[in-house]
Structures are given as C-alpha cells and as structure tokens.
N, C-alpha and C positions, 0 to 999 in steps of 0.2 A: 491393504496394504498392498506395496509389494511384492513379488515371490520370488526376487533376486538372489544370489547369495550376498548381492551387500548391503540387501535389505538393514542387518544387523547394524553397519557401518555408516548406514546411513540414521539410522534412529539415534549412535551416537556420536554423529558429526556437531560440534559447535554452527548452530547457522546464526545466519545477522538478517533478520525482516528490515527491506527497506521501503516496502510499498503493501502497507495493509492500513486502511481507510478503518478507527474505530468503530464510529457508524456502522461497517460492513460489518464489524464484526457480533449485530443485537441478533441472537437468539432466538428465534420464536418464542422459547419459554421464556428468556427472560425482559421481550417485549410484552409477551400480555400479563407478564407479571406487575410490569412499572404501569400498565394500561390500568389495571385495577388497583395498584399503589396509588395514584395518581388522577384516578378519575375521568383518563381520557378515552374517551367512545370512537371504537376502530371502525372500521367501516361494514358496513349489516353487512353479515354473510349470504341475505336474501341474492344481493347487489354482487357480492365478489364473494365467493364461497369460497375461498384461501384461506377467512378469516372467521371461520365458523370454529378455528384449533389452531393450537399452535403444527400441531401436526400435518392439517391443513396447511397448513399458512409453506411448514417445509418443502411437503412436494410440491407447491406452487413454484417454490425456486425450483425447482429441478426443469423446469417449462419456459424458462425466458425466451425472448425471441428478440430481445436487441436490447441493448445499452440502456435506449431508453425504456423499454417494457421496464428492467430492473430498476433505475432509477426510480421510476413512479412508487415502487414498493419502498424502495430505499428512504422517500424522503416523507412516506407515511409513514414509518416504523419510525422516524425521527420524533413526532407528534407526542410520545411517550416519556423522553426527559427535556424533564423542567428545570429541578437541582442540582446543586452538585456532587449531593448525593449519588443520586441519577449517572452522570456521565462517569464517576469515582465504581460503581458499579460493574458498569461496559466495561473501562479500559481493564481494572483488576481482571474478568473472565476472562476478555484475551490474553493479559499478561500471563496466570494460571495454565490456559490452556499449552501459550507459546511456550512454557518452560518443560513443558511436560514433554512436548516438541526436542527440545534440543535449542532454542532461542536463547542467546544467552546476551546481544544487541536486538534490539527491540525502534527504530525511526518512524514511527508512527506518524498515519496523515489524520487531522481533523475538519470538518470544515463550520467556520464559525456563522457566520454567514443563512448557512439554514434554523441556528438557532435565534440569532438577534432579530430576525426576520420576524420571530414567530415570538418576542417579545419576554425573548431567557440571555440572562445579562451573560454579556461574554464573561465578566471574572467569573459568574460561575460553573459555567462552562472550563475555563482554563483550571480553575482553583481543584474541581473535582477530579480532571485528565491531571494535574502533576499530584496529586494525592495519591494518586495508583500507582504512578511512577515510579515516588519515591516508595512507597510498601512491596515494590519489586525489586527494587536496588537492592533495601533492607533484606525482605526474605526470602531472593531468590541469585540475588549476584548480578545479578542481569540491568544494562546501561540501559537506559531508556532518550528517548531522543521525539520531540514534538515538531510535528513540521504545521504551519497554517496553509492550506488553500484556500483558493477562491473560486469560488464556483462560478466558470464561463458562461453559464444561459443567463445570469444574471448581468444587470447594468455595471460596465465597467469603471461606473462616479461611485457603486456600492461599496465594487471590493479596492475603491482606491478610502474610501473611509475605515473601509476594517482595517489597511495596510497603516494610516494614520493611528490608528486606535491601539494596537498590537504593536506598534514602533519600539516603543520600550520592551516591550517581552523579549524581543528581537534582535535589540540592542545587547542586553544584557543575560542574554542566554538562553532566558528562561523558555525560547523557542529557538530553533535551532531552525530552520529557515521558513522557503514560501514554495506552494505549490501551487496549479493549478490542474484542475479538475472539473467533473459529472460530461455534459452530454456535447459530443468531439464535432459531431458532421454537422457542419454550415460554423463554428466558433475556430477558427483561425487562430494564433496567437498573438497576432499583432498588437492587439488593441489595447494588451497589456503592459507594452512598453515600456510606460512613464513610469509605473511603478517598478517594474524590474529593472530597470533604469537608479530609479531609485533607493533600491536592494543595495547594488552592484557596488552603486556610490559610498553606503554605508559599510560595505563587507558583509552584506547577510546572503549565507547560500539559498541557491536559488534551481528548483526543477523544475518540471513541469507534465503532464498527459499526452504524448502525443505518440502520434501512430500506432491505434490501437483502433479505432473504426477511420477516422482519419487517415490522408493520403499521407504519405510524406515527403511529399512538401510540407508538412504541417513541424516535422522533425527538422527540418532544413530551416525555416521560419522562426521556430522556435530557439533552434541557435546562434542563429544569427542576427535575429532580433532581439532577441529576449535573454542572450548570453547566458544560457545555463549550463551548471555543471550535472547536471545528471537527465537521462532519459526515463520518463514512465511509462510502461511499458515498451515502444518504439519497435513493435513487433515489423511494422515495413520501413523499416531502413533496410533488411535486404535487399529489397527493391531497386537500390539505388548507391550501385558499388561503392562509386566514386562517395561518396557521404560514409558510408560504411567504414570505407579508408579512414577516412577524416576523423572519425568516432574513435576508430581505433590506436588514430597513431596522436591523439589529444585523452585519451583513457580513460574516454567518458560512459561513466555505467551505466548499463541498462537495465530498467529493473524490471526484468520479466514475470508473468502472472500466468502461469500454461493454466489452472483451471479458469479461473476469471475466461481466458478467450475463449475458450473451447461454449463453456456455459450460452456468451455472448453471439456467438457465431461465429467468433471472429475468425476462428481454421473451424476446420470438421472433427479434429483431434490432432492431440497434441504434437503427433510424429509431425503436424505440416509444418508446426513453430521451427523456426530457422536459427536453435538451437548449438547442431554441428555446424552450423555456416560460420556462426560468430566465434563459435571457440576454434573452430580453424581459420579465421581471419581474425584473430586478436582482440576482438569486442571483447570490455567487458560487461559482467554484467553477473545480476543475482538472481534468484530463485524465490518467488513470494506469494502470499495468497489472495491480496488484495482484499476483498469483502468474503470476508474464508465462514461466517455465518450462510451466505448467499447462496455462495459456490460449492458447497460440497464438500470442503477442503481445507484446512489449515497449511501449516508447511513444508511439514513433515509429507502430507497428501502429496503437495506439488511437486515433492521431490523425487517420489515413488514416480509418480505418473510420467514423473522425465526417465527414469530409468528403464520405466516398462518400455517407453518408446524409442530410446534412444542407444542401451544396455551401454554406456556411459563405465569406464573406469572408471578404479580406486584411484588414478593419479587424474582423471577427467574432471571429477569430484575433487582433490583438491586443491586442483588447478580454481577450480571454481568458487571454494572456500577463503583461498588467496585474497580472489579476487574481490567477494565478497566485502570480505575483510577490508582490503584497499581502500575501495570507494566508501565504505564508512565513515560518516561525521564526527567522530569523538578522537578523541588525542589519541596521540602518540604510542603514548602510554598502554593507551588500553588495547589499542589494535597491536603493539606486541602481546600482550595476554592473549590472546582470543585466538594468535597467531601462535603461539607457544601450544595451548589444548590443544589444537587444530593438526597439528604435529605429533604431541602423543597420541591423540585415536587414530592416526595414522599408520601411524608405527605399529602399535596396539593391537591393529584391525588388516596389517598389510602381509 
C-alpha cells in the first residue's frame, strides 16, 4: 500500500466501484477449490506450468503480455463455474473483500454468454449472483447493481439472443444495464447498434468498453452509434481534445482501471494515465479494479497506486469521490447518503 500521509484517508474513503468483472474476481484458491468440487479438469501443468498450483497461477498472472493473453486465463477459469452456488461464492468472495476496502456501492459486470455457451443455465448464473448481492446489502449495507455484458468476440446474433432472454430482468431492475467487453482490437462497437437502440428505447442504461487497447475512434463510435452513457476504460480519450471536452460537457463518466492498464501493458506505468488531464479538463471518472484477482490489486490498491503516481490532494480525492457518487446508477436518496458519509470522512481527515 502507499506510504502517503493520505493513506488513512484513502482507507476510510467511502468508495463506489463501477468497473469490476465478477468473473475477474475468481482467485486462484477459489478456482482450484471449485475445480475439485465440480470435478473439472484444469490444463495439464506439463503443457502450462501455471496450473501446477494456486501460487503458480498467481505468479503467471503477474506476467500478462496483452489483453488477449489475460483473456485466455480468464475464460479457462470460468470453466469451474457450473452451479448457482458457485456464482454466489464467487460474488460473495468479491463483496467481502471490497467491504474491507471501503466499497459502499458496487456496480459489477458479468458475462452470461461465457456461461450459457458452456451449457450453464442463465437463471443459475443470475440467481447465484443476486443471492450474493442481497447478502452484501444485508450484512454490509453495501448497495449493489449487476450489469450484463456482451462478449464482442462472439457473433452479434448471440448477443441479441442474450439481450432478448435478459430483457425482462433489465426492465424489472434485477439488472441495472448492459455493457460490452472482451477483446477490443478489431471489434469496433458499431455492430451492436441494434441491441443498444432497443435498450435505449426501453430506458435501459448503457455502457461499453472503449479506448483501452482500441483507438480513441472507438470511444467516439460508442458514444455516437451506441449512445452509451458511460465509458469503460477510456484512457485513449486524452488523445482527442474535442471529444474530451464533449465528454466533460455531457458529464459522461469514465471508469478507469489503473493497475489493469499496467498489467495488460496498455501503459508502462500508472503515471502515464490521463488522470491529471481528466481532473484539469473536468472529465468525470471513477477508479476501479477491473479484474482484481488477475491484476494484483483490489480497489484500495488502485487508489494507492494513483496516489503514489500523482500525489493528489485531499480536496482532489474528495472531488473524485463526488464524481463517483454522482455517476452511479442508483437512487438519489442513496447518492445523498453516500455523499454525507464522504463529507464526514473528509471533515475527519481534513
């Protein structure tokens, strides 16, 4: 953790997480445990030594060379998730850890196509995750939201079928919105326009990964063609001043994931991220953990990495906290309660 004098403040700061893939919180220990419980064979360590033990797998996670390199292990790991209780255990593992790091509101992604394509029932996936959400709200007072993501490396027709199946849950509020993730290079956002148009017509909230490994043009395309209300990753936004000004003017939040960007070699160091530029230009953003089991840091680790790189002031962190609260997909009453808690922490540490 960081050695900054502000570290106690960062620990106490009430945090909103907007960019965290539940499947990306599958720790090696839980992965091996579920594989054993469900009788799932993992890759032979003779062919991939990473699967010799949980420690060996964790060590391999520290050496990703690209987004696609990470996604190989990400999708292999998913194979151990079969039953509703597995998905509940996965989500609960994340919520329990997030609670210890000050998360009070969590909007988390999940990839139903990655499970239904393996023969797992959609209802088992959702029911397991929702049970963990309800438990987090009951035991921690943490508000939670589930965001259904489409996998952009799979055919759009499969995404459309998934959207049709889940539309009732999206309309009822069991799901908070839709997103678009997985491999970005070579998969521009436009093909998903029909799905996003239908979502907009039904007042369903919309976000998409854009400008992580892909070019800044993908961000513009996602905004103009998909009419997204939030930008996930979005680090390439800083390359287009006009677009950056538009995002600031429209108050569209960018969900940054610092440690992930370094792990996947999108940047060489956290200090290269456009955090200072976003602050100066009024671009709303939040700081998130993305796939914390794979990238060596949950949300507090990301906050600390940002502090070490930019030496932000308490006032700037207060602004980041306020932006995260304002950009959350929850009721105004919940935002007011979180804001009051934030102000109290600032006054205590100010």
